[in-house]
NUFISE-608672 format. One record per residue: residue in one letter; y, x, z of N, C-alpha, C in turn. Coordinates in pm, 1 decimal, padded with zeros to 6 digits. Example, Ala and Ser with C-alpha at 12.3 -4.5 7.8 and 13.67 -1.06 7.14 Angstrom:
REM NUFISE-608672
residu npy npx npz capy capx capz cpy cpx cpz
a -00569.0 01319.0 00780.0 -00450.0 01230.0 00780.0 -00330.0 01320.0 00780.0
s -00225.0 01285.0 00708.0 -00106.0 01367.0 00714.0 00003.0 01290.0 00787.0
***
This chain:
REM NUFISE-608672
residu npy npx npz capy capx capz cpy cpx cpz
x -05212.3 05411.8 00354.8 -05082.1 05354.8 00320.7 -05078.1 05208.5 00365.1
x -04984.4 05175.2 00446.6 -04972.8 05038.3 00497.2 -04902.0 04951.1 00394.2
x -04950.8 04830.7 00384.5 -04888.0 04735.0 00293.1 -04777.6 04660.5 00366.1
x -04666.4 04649.7 00300.9 -04556.5 04572.8 00359.4 -04584.5 04425.2 00338.5
x -04558.7 04349.6 00442.9 -04571.9 04204.4 00430.0 -04452.8 04152.5 00352.6
x -04481.4 04066.3 00256.8 -04370.7 04003.8 00183.9 -04312.8 03894.9 00272.4
x -04183.7 03898.6 00283.7 -04117.9 03792.7 00360.4 -04103.6 03670.8 00271.9
x -04132.4 03558.2 00332.4 -04109.1 03434.3 00259.7 -03959.9 03411.8 00251.9
x -03914.5 03377.7 00134.3 -03773.0 03350.4 00117.2 -03739.7 03222.7 00194.1
x -03643.2 03231.8 00281.6 -03600.9 03114.2 00357.7 -03516.0 03027.1 00266.4
x -03557.4 02903.3 00251.5 -03485.4 02812.9 00162.6 -03363.6 02755.5 00233.9
x -03253.9 02761.2 00167.3 -03129.4 02709.2 00220.7 -03123.2 02559.0 00191.8
x -03118.9 02474.3 00297.6 -03116.1 02329.0 00274.7 -02992.3 02281.2 00200.3
x -02885.3 02362.6 00200.6 -02760.9 02324.6 00131.8 -02755.5 02376.3 -00011.8
x -02856.0 02456.1 -00050.9 -02860.8 02510.5 -00186.2 -02873.2 02396.5 -00287.8
x -02805.4 02410.7 -00399.6 -02810.6 02309.0 -00505.4 -02940.0 02323.8 -00585.2
x -03001.9 02211.5 -00618.0 -03124.6 02210.6 -00697.4 -03112.1 02111.5 -00811.8
x -03195.2 02131.1 -00913.5 -03198.7 02037.7 -01027.5 -03292.6 01921.8 -00994.4
x -03246.1 01801.8 -01018.6 -03326.9 01681.9 -00995.7 -03346.6 01611.3 -01128.4
x -03472.3 01584.3 -01163.8 -03502.3 01503.7 -01282.5 -03492.5 01357.6 -01241.4
x -03395.1 01288.5 -01295.8 -03373.0 01148.2 -01258.8 -03493.0 01062.5 -01297.6
x -03550.2 01087.8 -01413.5 -03680.8 01030.6 -01448.6 -03778.2 01147.9 -01438.2
x -03875.7 01138.4 -01348.2 -03968.2 01250.9 -01331.6 -04038.0 01288.9 -01462.6
x -04061.1 01418.1 -01479.1 -04129.9 01464.0 -01599.7 -04271.3 01407.3 -01606.5
x -04328.6 01375.2 -01491.0 -04463.8 01318.7 -01489.0 -04469.6 01177.7 -01547.2
x -04354.1 01112.5 -01560.7 -04350.9 00980.9 -01626.3 -04253.7 00984.0 -01744.1
x -04270.7 01088.5 -01825.1 -04201.9 01103.7 -01953.5 -04054.6 01140.0 -01944.8
x -04008.6 01190.1 -01830.6 -03872.7 01241.3 -01821.2 -03864.3 01376.1 -01890.9
x -03746.3 01413.6 -01931.5 -03726.4 01541.2 -02000.6 -03629.9 01628.3 -01920.1
x -03604.8 01746.3 -01970.7 -03505.8 01834.3 -01909.1 -03372.6 01827.0 -01983.7
x -03354.0 01720.3 -02058.4 -03227.1 01692.0 -02124.7 -03120.0 01675.1 -02016.6
x -02998.1 01718.2 -02045.2 -02892.3 01712.4 -01943.7 -02865.6 01570.9 -01891.7
x -02892.3 01468.7 -01974.8 -02871.6 01330.8 -01928.9 -02971.0 01292.3 -01819.8
x -03083.0 01364.5 -01813.3 -03185.7 01332.7 -01715.3 -03178.9 01424.0 -01592.8
x -03084.2 01514.5 -01590.3 -03074.5 01608.1 -01478.4 -02949.4 01581.9 -01396.6
x -02963.4 01598.9 -01267.0 -02845.9 01598.7 -01179.9 -02865.7 01712.3 -01080.0
x -02758.7 01751.7 -01017.2 -02763.4 01859.3 -00919.2 -02739.5 01799.1 -00782.0
x -02833.6 01823.6 -00692.2 -02822.1 01772.9 -00555.3 -02861.7 01884.8 -00459.5
x -02817.8 01875.2 -00334.8 -02857.3 01976.7 -00237.3 -03006.7 01963.0 -00207.8
x -03069.3 02077.5 -00180.5 -03214.3 02083.3 -00159.9 -03262.1 01982.9 -00054.3
x -03191.0 01975.1 00056.0 -03230.6 01886.8 00165.9 -03241.1 01741.1 00119.2
x -03141.9 01696.7 00042.2 -03143.8 01559.9 -00008.7 -03253.6 01542.5 -00113.1
x -03270.7 01643.1 -00198.2 -03372.7 01639.2 -00302.6 -03511.8 01623.8 -00239.3
x -03538.2 01702.8 -00137.0 -03667.6 01694.8 -00069.1 -03686.3 01559.2 -00001.0
x -03580.1 01508.4 00062.7 -03589.4 01376.9 00127.3 -03617.5 01268.4 00023.8
x -03549.4 01275.4 -00092.5 -03571.7 01178.6 -00200.3 -03718.5 01176.7 -00242.1
x -03774.5 01293.8 -00269.1 -03912.7 01299.3 -00315.3 -04012.7 01268.6 -00204.3
x -03973.9 01289.4 -00079.8 -04063.3 01251.0 00029.0 -04073.9 01099.1 00036.4
x -03963.2 01031.7 00013.0 -03964.4 00884.6 00017.6 -04022.5 00825.1 -00110.4
x -03979.5 00874.2 -00227.1 -04013.5 00808.4 -00353.2 -04111.7 00884.6 -00441.7
x -04145.0 01007.2 -00406.0 -04239.2 01083.9 -00487.8 -04193.6 01086.1 -00632.1
x -04280.0 01041.9 -00722.6 -04244.3 01035.8 -00864.7 -04241.7 00890.7 -00913.0
x -04201.5 00799.3 -00825.4 -04199.6 00657.1 -00860.6 -04102.6 00629.3 -00975.0
x -04135.3 00525.2 -01050.3 -04044.2 00475.8 -01153.5 -03938.6 00387.2 -01086.3
x -03833.1 00358.4 -01158.5 -03719.3 00283.1 -01104.2 -03757.1 00146.7 -01044.3
x -03838.8 00064.3 -01112.4 -03873.1 -00065.0 -01051.4 -03946.5 -00051.0 -00917.4
x -04029.8 00051.3 -00905.5 -04101.6 00071.1 -00779.1 -04009.1 00128.0 -00671.9
x -03910.1 00206.1 -00713.4 -03809.8 00254.8 -00618.2 -03733.4 00135.1 -00561.2
x -03695.1 00042.2 -00647.1 -03623.5 -00078.0 -00601.6 -03707.1 -00155.4 -00499.4
x -03834.7 -00174.7 -00529.5 -03923.2 -00248.4 -00438.6 -03939.6 -00174.4 -00305.9
x -03946.9 -00043.2 -00311.8 -03961.5 00037.5 -00189.8 -03835.7 00030.1 -00104.4
x -03719.6 00040.0 -00167.1 -03593.9 00029.0 -00092.1 -03585.7 -00108.0 -00025.2
x -03620.6 -00210.5 -00098.9 -03617.1 -00346.2 -00042.0 -03708.7 -00355.1 00079.9
x -03825.5 -00297.8 00068.9 -03921.6 -00299.1 00179.3 -03869.9 -00219.4 00299.4
x -03813.4 -00101.3 00272.9 -03763.7 -00016.2 00381.1 -03640.7 -00075.0 00449.4
x -03556.9 -00143.9 00373.3 -03436.8 -00204.5 00432.0 -03475.2 -00310.9 00534.2
x -03590.5 -00375.6 00510.1 -03645.1 -00473.3 00605.0 -03543.5 -00580.3 00644.6
x -03475.2 -00632.2 00542.7 -03378.0 -00739.1 00564.3 -03415.6 -00856.4 00474.9
x -03451.2 -00970.0 00533.5 -03493.0 -01084.8 00452.3 -03384.0 -01138.2 00359.9
x -03257.2 -01108.4 00391.2 -03145.8 -01157.7 00309.8 -03114.5 -01066.0 00191.7
x -03189.9 -00956.4 00175.9 -03158.2 -00857.2 00075.1 -03266.0 -00850.8 -00032.2
x -03220.9 -00851.2 -00157.8 -03311.5 -00826.9 -00271.1 -03251.8 -00712.3 -00352.3
x -03337.3 -00616.3 -00388.7 -03292.3 -00503.6 -00470.3 -03346.7 -00524.9 -00610.9
x -03257.0 -00556.2 -00703.2 -03296.1 -00578.7 -00842.4 -03285.9 -00447.1 -00918.6
x -03380.1 -00426.2 -01008.8 -03378.9 -00308.0 -01094.7 -03351.5 -00356.3 -01236.4
x -03239.8 -00314.9 -01291.3 -03196.2 -00364.2 -01422.4 -03196.3 -00249.2 -01522.4
x -03261.0 -00272.1 -01635.8 -03263.3 -00170.6 -01740.8 -03132.8 -00178.9 -01819.7
x -03071.9 -00067.0 -01844.0 -02944.8 -00064.1 -01916.6 -02966.4 -00109.8 -02061.1
x -02865.6 -00171.4 -02123.1 -02881.0 -00226.0 -02258.8 -02909.6 -00120.4 -02365.5
x -02858.9 -00000.3 -02347.8 -02883.5 00107.1 -02445.2 -02946.9 00225.2 -02374.6
x -03077.6 00215.7 -02346.2 -03143.4 00322.5 -02271.3 -03156.6 00451.6 -02352.1
x -03171.0 00562.7 -02281.3 -03190.6 00693.5 -02345.1 -03331.7 00705.7 -02402.3
x -03427.9 00644.8 -02336.7 -03569.0 00660.7 -02371.5 -03630.2 00527.6 -02414.2
x -03732.0 00533.7 -02501.9 -03800.7 00410.0 -02538.1 -03908.0 00374.7 -02436.2
x -03941.8 00468.4 -02348.4 -04042.7 00444.9 -02245.6 -03993.6 00342.4 -02144.8
x -04083.9 00253.2 -02103.6 -04057.6 00163.8 -01992.6 -04175.6 00172.8 -01897.6
x -04150.5 00152.8 -01770.7 -04255.6 00159.1 -01671.0 -04360.1 00051.1 -01698.3
x -04486.0 00084.6 -01675.7 -04592.6 -00012.8 -01698.8 -04580.7 -00133.1 -01605.4
x -04504.5 -00120.0 -01498.0 -04487.0 -00231.4 -01406.3 -04400.8 -00341.6 -01467.4
x -04324.1 -00308.4 -01570.9 -04231.1 -00407.4 -01624.8 -04265.1 -00453.6 -01765.9
x -04370.3 -00401.3 -01826.6 -04405.5 -00444.0 -01961.9 -04553.9 -00477.8 -01970.6
x -04588.2 -00558.2 -02067.7 -04726.8 -00597.8 -02089.9 -04790.3 -00517.1 -02202.1
x -04710.1 -00469.7 -02296.4 -04764.8 -00392.1 -02407.3 -04666.6 -00281.1 -02443.3
x -04706.1 -00194.3 -02529.1 -04617.5 -00084.5 -02568.3 -04652.4 00041.9 -02493.6
x -04561.4 00134.9 -02493.7 -04584.8 00264.4 -02432.5 -04583.7 00253.7 -02280.5
x -04688.5 00298.0 -02218.9 -04699.9 00291.2 -02073.7 -04702.8 00430.5 -02013.7
x -04672.8 00440.3 -01885.3 -04669.3 00572.7 -01823.6 -04808.4 00630.9 -01805.1
x -04910.5 00550.7 -01791.9 -05046.6 00600.7 -01785.9 -05085.9 00662.7 -01653.4
x -04996.4 00660.6 -01556.4 -05031.5 00711.0 -01424.1 -04982.8 00612.6 -01320.0
x -05035.3 00625.4 -01202.6 -04984.9 00544.0 -01093.1 -04872.5 00622.2 -01028.3
x -04753.8 00566.3 -01028.6 -04642.1 00637.8 -00967.7 -04615.2 00586.7 -00826.6
x -04717.4 00526.0 -00765.8 -04706.1 00486.7 -00625.4 -04779.5 00591.4 -00543.2
x -04721.5 00632.2 -00433.0 -04785.3 00732.2 -00348.9 -04836.4 00667.0 -00221.1
x -04948.0 00717.6 -00170.6 -04987.8 00672.9 -00036.2 -04897.2 00741.4 00065.9
x -04862.0 00673.8 00170.5 -04775.0 00734.7 00270.3 -04796.4 00670.1 00405.4
x -04749.7 00740.0 00507.0 -04751.9 00689.1 00643.4 -04618.8 00619.1 00665.1
x -04623.8 00492.8 00703.0 -04502.8 00411.0 00709.7 -04398.1 00467.5 00805.9
x -04437.1 00507.2 00925.8 -04338.6 00559.3 01021.7 -04268.3 00682.5 00966.5
x -04345.1 00770.0 00905.1 -04289.4 00891.5 00846.2 -04194.6 00856.7 00731.1
x -04231.7 00757.7 00652.5 -04149.2 00714.5 00539.8 -04016.1 00657.1 00589.4
x -04021.4 00578.2 00694.8 -03898.5 00519.7 00750.1 -03806.0 00630.4 00800.9
x -03861.5 00732.2 00866.7 -03780.3 00845.8 00912.4 -03715.2 00916.0 00793.8
x -03792.5 00937.3 00688.5 -03739.0 01005.0 00569.9 -03632.0 00920.8 00502.7
x -03650.7 00790.7 00495.8 -03551.6 00700.1 00438.3 -03421.6 00707.0 00518.4
x -03432.9 00702.9 00650.6 -03314.2 00711.8 00735.6 -03244.3 00846.6 00717.0
x -03323.3 00952.7 00704.8 -03267.7 01085.8 00681.0 -03193.8 01090.7 00546.8
x -03254.0 01033.1 00443.3 -03191.7 01029.8 00311.0 -03058.3 00955.3 00317.0
x -03056.0 00841.6 00386.4 -02930.7 00765.4 00397.4 -02823.1 00847.0 00471.1
x -02863.5 00919.1 00574.1 -02768.9 01002.5 00649.2 -02714.5 01115.5 00561.4
x -02802.6 01179.4 00484.4 -02759.8 01287.4 00395.0 -02663.7 01235.5 00287.3
x -02692.4 01116.5 00235.3 -02603.2 01056.7 00135.1 -02467.7 01025.0 00198.7
x -02469.2 00973.4 00320.5 -02343.0 00943.0 00390.2 -02260.0 01070.1 00409.7
x -02326.3 01180.3 00446.5 -02254.3 01307.8 00462.6 -02197.6 01355.4 00328.7
x -02277.2 01344.1 00223.8 -02234.2 01391.0 00091.2 -02114.8 01311.5 00039.1
x -02113.9 01182.0 00068.3 -02007.8 01095.0 00016.8 -01892.7 01077.7 00115.4
x -01913.8 01125.0 00238.6 -01815.5 01107.7 00346.2 -01785.0 00959.3 00369.0
x -01891.2 00879.5 00354.8 -01880.4 00735.2 00377.8 -01986.2 00696.5 00480.4
x -01974.7 00576.0 00533.5 -02072.7 00533.2 00633.0 -02210.8 00516.0 00568.9
x -02313.0 00532.9 00650.5 -02450.0 00515.0 00603.6 -02478.3 00365.3 00596.1
x -02471.5 00310.8 00475.6 -02499.7 00168.4 00456.1 -02586.3 00154.4 00331.9
x -02654.6 00044.8 00320.7 -02740.1 00021.7 00204.4 -02655.7 00017.0 00076.7
x -02536.0 -00036.9 00083.8 -02447.2 -00046.1 -00032.8 -02409.2 00094.1 -00081.0
x -02365.0 00180.8 00011.2 -02326.1 00316.9 -00025.8 -02446.4 00399.3 -00072.0
x -02560.0 00379.7 -00006.8 -02681.4 00452.3 -00044.3 -02723.2 00416.8 -00186.2
x -02726.5 00289.1 -00219.0 -02767.5 00245.2 -00352.7 -02667.1 00291.8 -00457.9
x -02539.1 00290.2 -00425.5 -02438.0 00339.1 -00521.1 -02461.7 00486.8 -00552.7
x -02490.2 00566.2 -00450.4 -02516.9 00709.6 -00472.1 -02646.4 00728.7 -00551.7
x -02748.6 00654.0 -00517.0 -02876.9 00662.5 -00589.0 -02855.6 00632.2 -00737.1
x -02781.0 00527.0 -00768.0 -02752.8 00493.0 -00908.1 -02681.1 00607.1 -00980.1
x -02584.5 00667.9 -00913.4 -02501.1 00769.6 -00977.5 -02568.6 00905.9 -00991.5
x -02661.8 00938.4 -00900.5 -02711.2 01076.2 -00897.3 -02863.2 01093.4 -00898.7
x -02938.9 00994.2 -00856.8 -03081.6 01016.1 -00835.6 -03173.9 00931.5 -00922.6
x -03134.0 00810.7 -00951.8 -03219.9 00717.3 -01025.0 -03220.8 00745.8 -01174.3
x -03332.7 00717.0 -01237.2 -03346.0 00722.2 -01383.8 -03222.3 00655.1 -01444.5
x -03151.7 00727.1 -01530.2 -03025.1 00679.7 -01585.0 -03040.3 00557.8 -01677.7
x -03163.0 00524.1 -01716.9 -03184.3 00403.7 -01796.8 -03180.0 00276.1 -01712.3
x -03172.3 00291.5 -01583.3 -03177.6 00177.4 -01491.1 -03060.7 00182.6 -01394.1
x -03035.9 00069.6 -01331.1 -02944.6 00066.0 -01216.5 -03001.2 -00034.2 -01118.0
x -02973.9 -00008.5 -00992.4 -03017.5 -00098.3 -00885.3 -02899.1 -00184.8 -00845.8
x -02927.3 -00310.0 -00821.4 -02823.9 -00401.5 -00773.2 -02873.8 -00472.6 -00651.0
x -02785.5 -00488.1 -00553.4 -02818.5 -00560.6 -00431.4 -02780.4 -00706.4 -00449.8
x -02874.7 -00792.1 -00423.5 -02850.3 -00935.3 -00440.8 -02871.4 -01005.1 -00307.6
***
């Protein structure tokens, strides 16, 4: 009796997926406030660039990738956060994430993924691919809801 090969399910890049705005690996939950729905292609690009980074490290990474000396990306914690957790990068005592949320990466590959993410966001919003539009979308759909990024 011959065994049938199982076909790998082809993933649809336009399929909607659940995104944890604060990764579960750094104390995020599956509460609806922490979930957003994004297309798979964008979700994968987001995690390729930022992995499971916390919001302050995402801000620093965006600033680095933008490679503009006139640009600073500030990460501001909202006055009434959902969670008592804060990233260990921003506090000296209290509850810490206990893991390193920085990933090793190849810079050229990261820049390609960042550019791809900006293009996908531009398509989703039907707006031009700009750092302003990208950060606005990130704040609204991808970033930990306890934080917001501001361009200075």
